[in-house]
C-alpha positions as CSV (number, residue, x, y, z in Angstrom):
1,M,17.7,148.8,-4.0
2,F,20.7,147.7,-2.0
3,T,19.8,144.9,0.5
4,T,21.7,144.5,3.8
5,T,21.8,140.9,4.9
6,Q,23.3,139.5,8.1
7,S,26.1,137.9,6.2
8,N,27.1,140.8,4.1
9,L,27.0,143.2,7.1
10,A,29.0,140.8,9.2
11,A,31.6,140.5,6.4
12,H,31.7,144.3,6.2
13,F,32.4,144.5,10.0
14,I,35.1,141.8,9.9
15,K,36.8,142.0,6.5
16,D,36.3,145.7,5.5
17,L,36.6,147.4,8.9
18,G,38.8,144.8,10.6
19,I,36.7,144.4,13.7
20,R,38.0,141.5,15.9
21,P,35.8,139.2,18.0
22,D,36.7,140.8,21.4
23,D,36.8,144.5,20.3
24,L,34.8,147.2,21.9
25,V,32.6,149.2,19.4
26,F,30.6,152.3,20.3
27,M,28.2,152.4,17.3
28,F,26.0,155.2,16.0
29,T,23.6,153.9,13.3
30,G,21.9,155.7,10.4
31,L,19.5,153.2,8.7
32,F,19.0,155.2,5.4
33,G,22.5,154.2,4.2
34,L,21.8,150.5,4.7
35,G,19.0,150.2,2.1
36,R,16.6,147.4,2.7
37,L,17.3,145.3,5.8
38,E,16.6,141.6,4.9
39,N,15.3,140.7,8.4
40,G,14.5,144.2,9.7
41,L,16.6,145.5,12.6
42,A,17.4,141.9,13.6
43,T,19.7,141.9,10.6
44,I,22.1,144.3,12.4
45,E,21.8,142.4,15.7
46,G,22.7,139.1,13.9
47,A,25.7,140.7,12.2
48,I,26.9,142.0,15.5
49,E,26.6,138.5,17.0
50,E,28.9,137.2,14.2
51,A,31.4,140.0,14.4
52,L,31.6,140.5,18.2
53,P,30.9,137.2,19.8
54,K,33.2,138.0,22.7
55,G,33.3,141.8,22.4
56,T,31.3,144.7,23.7
57,L,28.9,146.8,21.6
58,I,27.7,150.1,23.1
59,I,24.7,151.8,21.5
60,P,23.8,155.4,22.4
61,T,20.3,155.6,23.8
62,F,20.5,159.3,24.6
63,S,17.1,160.6,25.6
64,Y,18.0,164.1,26.9
65,S,15.2,163.6,29.3
66,W,16.1,165.8,32.3
67,S,17.4,168.6,30.1
68,Q,13.8,168.8,28.7
69,G,12.2,168.5,32.2
70,Q,11.0,164.9,31.5
71,K,11.2,161.8,33.7
72,F,13.5,159.0,32.7
73,N,13.5,155.2,33.3
74,K,15.1,152.2,31.6
75,D,12.3,152.1,29.0
76,T,12.3,155.8,28.0
77,E,12.5,156.1,24.2
78,C,15.4,157.9,22.5
79,P,13.8,159.2,19.3
80,E,16.8,161.3,18.2
81,M,19.0,158.3,18.2
82,G,17.2,156.3,15.5
83,N,15.4,153.1,15.1
84,F,18.2,150.7,16.1
85,S,18.8,152.5,19.4
86,N,15.1,152.2,20.2
87,Y,15.1,148.5,19.1
88,V,17.8,147.5,21.6
89,L,15.8,148.9,24.5
90,G,13.5,146.0,24.1
91,K,16.2,143.3,23.9
92,S,17.0,141.3,27.1
93,N,20.7,141.0,26.2
94,Y,21.2,144.8,26.3
95,K,21.5,146.6,29.6
96,R,20.9,150.4,29.9
97,S,22.9,152.9,32.0
98,S,21.1,155.2,34.3
99,N,22.1,158.7,33.1
100,P,18.8,160.5,32.2
101,N,20.3,162.6,29.4
102,F,23.1,160.4,28.0
103,S,22.3,156.8,28.7
104,V,23.8,153.9,26.6
105,S,22.7,150.3,26.1
106,I,25.4,147.7,26.3
107,R,25.2,144.3,24.6
108,V,26.0,141.6,27.3
109,N,27.3,138.2,26.4
110,D,29.0,135.3,28.1
111,Y,32.4,137.0,28.1
112,N,31.9,140.6,28.9
113,Q,29.6,140.8,31.9
114,P,32.3,142.3,34.3
115,L,33.2,144.9,31.7
116,A,29.6,145.7,31.0
117,D,28.9,146.1,34.7
118,H,31.9,148.5,35.0
119,F,30.6,150.6,32.1
120,L,27.0,150.6,33.5
121,N,28.2,152.0,36.9
122,V,28.3,155.6,35.8
123,G,28.3,158.9,37.8
124,D,25.9,161.8,37.4
125,D,28.2,164.0,35.3
126,C,27.4,163.3,31.7
127,F,31.0,163.8,30.4
128,G,33.0,163.8,33.6
129,D,35.4,161.3,35.1
130,K,32.8,158.6,35.9
131,S,30.8,159.0,32.7
132,I,30.5,156.3,30.1
133,F,32.7,158.4,27.8
134,S,35.4,158.7,30.4
135,K,35.3,154.9,31.1
136,V,35.4,154.0,27.4
137,V,38.4,156.4,26.8
138,E,40.2,154.9,29.8
139,Y,39.5,151.4,28.5
140,G,40.8,152.4,25.1
141,Q,44.2,153.5,26.4
142,K,45.3,149.8,26.5
143,N,42.6,148.0,24.5
144,R,41.1,148.0,21.1
145,A,38.1,150.4,21.2
146,W,36.4,152.0,18.2
147,I,33.8,154.6,17.4
148,L,31.8,153.4,14.4
149,L,29.4,155.5,12.3
150,L,27.3,153.0,10.3
151,G,24.8,153.7,7.5
152,G,25.3,157.4,7.2
153,A,25.2,158.4,10.9
154,F,26.3,162.0,11.4
155,N,26.6,162.4,7.6
156,D,26.7,166.2,7.8
157,V,30.4,166.1,8.2
158,K,33.2,163.6,7.5
159,Y,33.4,162.6,11.1
160,R,32.1,163.7,14.5
161,S,30.8,161.9,17.7
162,T,29.6,162.7,21.2
163,F,33.1,162.0,22.5
164,I,33.9,165.5,21.4
165,H,32.2,166.8,24.5
166,Y,34.2,164.6,26.8
167,A,37.3,166.1,25.2
168,Q,35.9,169.7,25.6
169,Q,35.2,169.2,29.2
170,K,38.5,167.5,30.0
171,V,40.5,170.3,28.4
172,G,38.1,173.2,28.8
173,V,36.6,175.4,26.1
174,P,35.3,179.0,26.5
175,H,31.9,178.6,24.9
176,R,30.6,175.8,27.1
177,Y,30.0,175.3,30.8
178,V,28.8,172.6,33.1
179,K,25.1,173.0,33.9
180,T,23.1,171.2,36.6
181,F,19.8,169.6,35.8
182,C,17.4,168.6,38.6
183,S,15.2,165.5,38.7
184,P,11.7,166.3,37.4
185,D,10.2,164.1,40.1
186,G,11.4,166.4,42.8
187,S,14.0,164.1,44.3
188,D,17.5,165.3,45.4
189,R,19.3,163.7,42.5
190,R,21.1,166.1,40.1
191,V,23.0,165.5,36.9
192,T,25.6,167.8,35.4
193,Q,26.2,168.3,31.7
194,L,28.5,170.3,29.5
195,V,26.3,172.7,27.4
196,R,26.7,175.6,24.9
197,C,26.2,179.2,25.9
198,F,23.0,180.5,24.2
199,S,23.3,184.1,25.3
200,E,25.9,186.6,26.4
201,A,24.2,186.7,29.9
202,E,24.6,182.9,30.2
203,Y,28.2,183.2,29.1
204,L,29.0,185.9,31.7
205,E,27.1,184.1,34.5
206,N,29.2,181.0,34.0
207,G,32.7,182.3,34.0
208,G,32.9,184.1,30.7
209,N,35.4,186.9,30.3
210,S,33.5,190.2,30.3
211,E,36.3,191.8,28.3
212,N,36.3,189.1,25.7
213,R,33.5,189.9,23.2
214,C,34.5,187.4,20.6
215,F,31.2,185.4,20.4
216,K,27.9,185.9,18.7
217,F,25.2,184.1,20.5
218,P,24.0,181.4,20.5
219,V,27.4,179.9,19.9
220,E,27.2,177.2,17.1
221,E,29.8,174.6,16.2
222,D,31.1,173.3,12.9
223,Y,32.9,170.0,13.1
224,S,33.8,169.7,9.4
225,S,37.4,170.6,9.9
226,Y,37.8,167.9,12.6
227,G,36.5,165.3,10.2
228,E,38.7,166.5,7.4
229,E,41.8,166.5,9.6
230,V,41.4,163.0,11.1
231,E,40.9,161.8,7.5
232,S,44.0,163.5,6.2
233,S,45.9,162.2,9.2
234,G,45.1,158.7,8.3
235,L,43.1,158.0,11.5
236,L,39.7,157.5,9.9
237,V,38.9,154.1,8.4
238,Q,36.3,154.5,5.6
239,K,34.7,151.6,3.8
240,Q,31.7,151.8,1.5
241,F,28.7,149.8,2.4
242,G,25.3,150.3,0.9
243,Y,24.7,153.9,0.1
244,Y,27.1,155.5,2.5
245,P,30.6,154.7,3.8
246,S,31.1,153.4,7.3
247,R,33.6,155.5,9.2
248,M,35.5,154.1,12.1
249,I,38.2,155.5,14.3
250,S,40.1,154.5,17.5
251,V,38.5,156.0,20.6
252,K,42.0,156.9,21.9
253,E,43.2,158.5,18.7
254,S,39.9,160.5,18.1
255,V,39.9,162.0,21.6
256,D,43.6,162.6,21.8
257,F,43.5,164.4,18.4
258,Y,40.6,166.6,19.4
259,M,42.1,167.5,22.8
260,A,45.4,168.4,21.1
261,R,43.6,170.7,18.7
262,I,41.6,172.6,21.4
263,R,44.8,173.0,23.5
264,E,46.3,174.7,20.5
265,N,43.2,176.7,19.7
266,P,40.3,177.0,22.2
267,Y,38.0,178.2,19.4
268,Y,38.6,175.1,17.3
269,C,35.4,174.0,15.6
270,I,33.4,177.0,16.6
271,D,31.4,178.1,13.6
272,K,32.9,181.2,12.0
273,N,29.5,182.9,12.0
274,S,29.5,182.6,15.9
275,L,32.8,184.6,16.1
276,N,33.3,188.3,16.0
277,T,36.2,188.9,13.7
């Protein structure tokens, strides 16, 4: 069995992927591709310390709490995000944002505290202008910022990430709309989130064109073409490690590419089985 050690993973980050000490990395992690972790999840944490001593690591700790009518606090688990995301919730050097559906945990060090504070100060629109996704995209316009899929994360396609939904909301797509979720504890706080249409009634109630009958509901998405296109365009860095290649892409280039595609074709990446032809 392949064994991931702190040293070989750090070397992978630095030598294979070209991550620099002060980069920003938004990392999704799938553990099955890493084989045996020499020192458990601390192996990944140690490798990050070596590779990003002055940089900023952002880990998705999405809990989808309010969308499921459940309460949220800084300790709420994020089972769909995997073991490493839950591991960092218990680490004192990670600070978690307050969005009850799409929180992230940011690794804080002696060099990035002001930047981390900026990223943690998010608004209540999951993908809007004050969201973590918007702030990272803005940062990435002038700085080195990467989306990294490690250990087989999102291995159903060549590449995809949650930044897709930021791009969809920024440009506008016909099969999604912004929905409001209320606090389960009865407070006045609300969060808004871009969501898919699950029925024709939902589509029509939220601005859908009654004369446009192109969708079959629920509308499903297929991001395989997006992954293939960023690969063929040379934007996707892929380096084998363990049982699955790590895939890394610039935040700016990934988002700009997707926004350009949906401006050309608003039905881009909608599953063909969800379209009336």
